[in-house]
N, C-alpha and C positions, 0 to 999 in steps of 0.2 A: 508351455510353447505354445498351446492354440489359444492365450487369450491376450489382450491388446486392446489399445484404443484405436478404433476406428471412426473416421471423418467421411463425411457425405461433403459433396460440393458445393457446402450453402456459402451465403456470404460470410468469409473469416469476421468473427468477432472476438478479438482478443482484448480481454478487459481484467481489470483488477479490484479489488478490497482491501481497505486498509484502516486497522482502527488501534486504539492503544486504551489504558487503563490505568489510571494514575491515582496512586496510593491508597490502593482497596485495603492493603494491610495497615494497620496502625504502628507496628513497630519495623515499618519498612518503607524508605521513601522512593524506592526505586519502581517504575513503571513497567508496565509488561504491553508489548504489541505484537502484532502478527498482520500477514498479509495471505490473503489468496488469489490468483490468477487463473483464469480458465479461457481455454480457446473453445469455441463453437459451444458453450456451454458445460463443456467437460471441465473439471478440475485437473490442471497439470503441474500447479506447484502451491505450496502453503508451508506457512511457519509461524510458532508462537513462540514468543521469548523473554526474557526478563531483560530488561536493560542495563547496560553498565555504567551509563549516565546518572546522575542524580538530576530529578527535573523540579521546578517550581510551581509547575501548573499543568493544568490537562493540554492547553495549547502546544506546549513545548513538547509533550509526551507524543501529540499525535503528530508533532513536527517530525520527531524521529521515527515514527511509524512510517512515514508518507516517505521519506529520506530512504528507508531501509526498501520500502518497496518498488521505489524506483528504480535502485541498484538492483534486484532482482529482475525488475522488467526489462532493463537494458540485456543483463545475462541472456535473459528467455528471447529477446530481439535477436542478439548474434546468434544463437544456437537455432531458430526458425530459419536465419537468412543460410544456415549451413545446409540444411533439407533441400535436396533437388528441387523437388515437387512443390516446393512451398512456395507462395507468393515473394517476389523480392522485395516489392514495395509495400511496407507497413504501415498504415495510417497511424498517427497517435494513441497510444494506448488511453483508455478511459479507466482513470482510477477513482474509485468510488471512497468519499471519507465521508463519516458523519460527522465534524466539526467546522462550523460555517467560519467560526473565528479563525481556524487553522488556514483553511479557503483564502479567506482575505488577507491573512498575513502573508501566505506564501505568493500570491497575487502581487503583492506590493516588492516592487523593486528593490526596496531598503530593509533592512533588518534594524532595528533599533535597540534591542536588547545587547545585556553587556555580558553575557557568556559565549565564549569563542568557540565550543563545542556545538553549542545550538546554531551559533551563525554559521557554520560550517555545513550542516544539517539544511538550513534555509538555501544556502549557493547551490549546495546538491540539486536540490529542487528546481529550484528556479533557472539551473541549467537546462536540465530535462524537459522545462516546460517551454523555455527560447527556442532550443534547438527542434521544438516541434514533435519529441518522444512522446510525451507523457500529455495530458490534460484532465485535470482534477474535478471531479463533480461532487455535489452533494446527494447522498443517499441518507434518508431515516434511519434511525437506529434497529428499527425492527426488519429492513430491508438489506441490511448489512450482512455479508456472509460470514465476515471474521468474526465479528461480534463475539459467539461463543470460545473462540480461541482466544481472545484477549480477555475478556470476563468470565466471572464465574456466572453459572446458570442461575436464573432465579426458578421461583416454583412453576411459573407460568409457562416459559420454553421447557423445561423438563418434561 
């Protein structure tokens, strides 16, 4: 009853991290992905999950992870609007990703892939970016907070 999250009146920073791991296990071609969202440095939402879609590249697995994280961001945005004392005008949420190829692909308006499931993920991310709800930025792998959720830890990180 006495425990909880308490935030000071600082500049509201609502940001997320997204990452995916493709084909780590040799006998399984399904990727795993995850996301972490924080408000003023305090983590409020996180998830790690194995994909149900078979992917053919790292870029496709990262795109699925970004689509999943943008859906969670939309849900969190709606939740924050419901809080009476929270600011009603939220700026675009910065989602960090460690794949430059994926960032370049989602900034392109057209997806030239042949797989409908991946095309739908691309459309989801593009809509969030076009509406000004999400911004995607590059972060190095060592700075990506969700990296341990999506991939196995190597000896140095343990």
